[in-house]
Every structure is written in C-alpha cells, then in structure tokens.
C-alpha positions in Angstrom: 27.5 -6.0 14.1 28.5 -5.1 17.7 25.7 -6.1 19.9 26.8 -3.7 22.7 25.7 -0.8 20.5 22.1 -1.9 20.1 19.8 -0.1 22.6 16.3 -1.2 23.1 13.8 1.0 24.8 10.1 0.9 25.5 8.3 4.3 25.8 4.8 3.8 27.2 4.4 7.4 27.9 4.5 8.5 24.3 1.1 9.8 23.0 -0.1 9.9 19.4 -1.3 12.9 17.7 -4.8 11.5 17.1 -7.7 13.5 18.7 -9.7 10.4 19.7 -12.4 12.4 21.4 -13.1 14.2 18.1 -13.1 10.9 16.2 -15.5 9.3 18.7 -17.8 12.2 18.3 -18.2 12.0 14.5 -21.5 10.8 13.2 -21.9 8.1 10.6 -22.9 10.8 8.1 -19.7 12.8 8.8 -17.6 9.6 8.4 -19.2 8.8 5.1 -18.7 12.3 3.8 -15.0 12.1 4.8 -14.6 8.8 3.1 -16.4 10.1 -0.1 -14.0 13.2 -0.3 -10.9 11.1 0.1 -9.5 10.1 -3.3 -7.4 7.4 -1.8 -10.2 5.6 -0.1 -11.5 2.3 -1.4 -15.2 2.3 -2.6 -17.7 1.8 0.1 -19.3 -1.7 -0.1 -22.8 -2.4 0.7 -23.9 -4.9 3.3 -25.0 -7.2 0.4 -21.6 -7.0 -1.3 -19.8 -7.7 2.0 -22.1 -10.7 2.7 -21.2 -12.3 -0.7 -17.5 -12.1 0.3 -16.1 -13.6 -2.8 -12.3 -13.6 -3.3 -10.9 -12.1 -6.4 -7.5 -13.6 -7.3 -5.1 -11.7 -9.5 -4.2 -13.0 -12.8 -1.1 -15.3 -12.6 2.0 -13.8 -14.0 3.9 -15.4 -16.9 7.5 -16.1 -16.6 9.6 -14.8 -19.4 13.3 -14.1 -20.1 14.1 -10.4 -20.9 17.5 -8.7 -21.3 17.8 -5.4 -19.4 20.7 -3.0 -19.0 22.7 -3.8 -15.9 22.3 -0.3 -14.6 18.6 -0.7 -14.8 18.5 -3.8 -12.9 21.0 -2.6 -10.3 18.9 0.6 -9.8 15.7 -1.4 -9.2 17.6 -3.8 -6.8 18.9 -0.9 -4.8 15.3 0.1 -4.1 15.0 -3.0 -1.9 13.1 -6.3 -2.0 10.4 -6.6 -4.6 12.4 -5.2 -7.5 10.7 -7.5 -10.1 7.2 -6.3 -8.9 8.4 -2.6 -9.3 9.7 -3.3 -12.8 6.2 -4.8 -13.6 4.6 -1.7 -12.1 6.7 0.7 -14.2 5.9 -1.4 -17.4 2.1 -1.4 -16.6 2.2 2.4 -16.0 3.8 2.9 -19.3 1.3 0.5 -21.0 -1.6 2.5 -19.5 -0.4 5.9 -20.7 -2.8 7.6 -23.1 -1.8 7.1 -26.7 
C-alpha cells in the first residue's frame, strides 16, 4: 500500500448527537423504566447479585471433523474473522427452532 495516500486527521471540534443535559436530568425511576422497556437490555442485577460476583464460564467446545461444501466454507470465511463461531451460531439457531 502506498503510504503517501494515507491521511490521518484529528477532529476535536466534532460533537456527538447525545443530549447530555437531558441524560443528566433523568431520574433513577426514568432510567429503570427505559431499561425495562428495552428488549435488548440485560436483566437488572440486584446489589446482592452484584456482590456475589461469580464468574460463569461457557461450556468448552468439542473439536470434531466435519465435511462441508466448499461454497459454504468460502461464504462464511468472506464474512471475516470468526467464521467458525458464526457456523456454530447458525447451527445453534437451527437447533433451537421450534419443532
């Protein structure tokens, strides 16, 4: 790659779109209500649960040998790093489909 084409800039004048004054003005109740209505939010943990602080390790994966079509592997590899993890996620989603 030609290094002369790379341009690095630093824009310290750029502002985000977050209305921080509105965020700072939210009450705890309003924040809790917003979290409860967000389907993507993680469950709220109590102080007791946070104090326990135990670590949950994922179940280790088993190594196997499997034959897949070349086109399937190539497609997953084109999606970028982590293609094996994505293949596992697709298989898990299929496994969890209602029967």
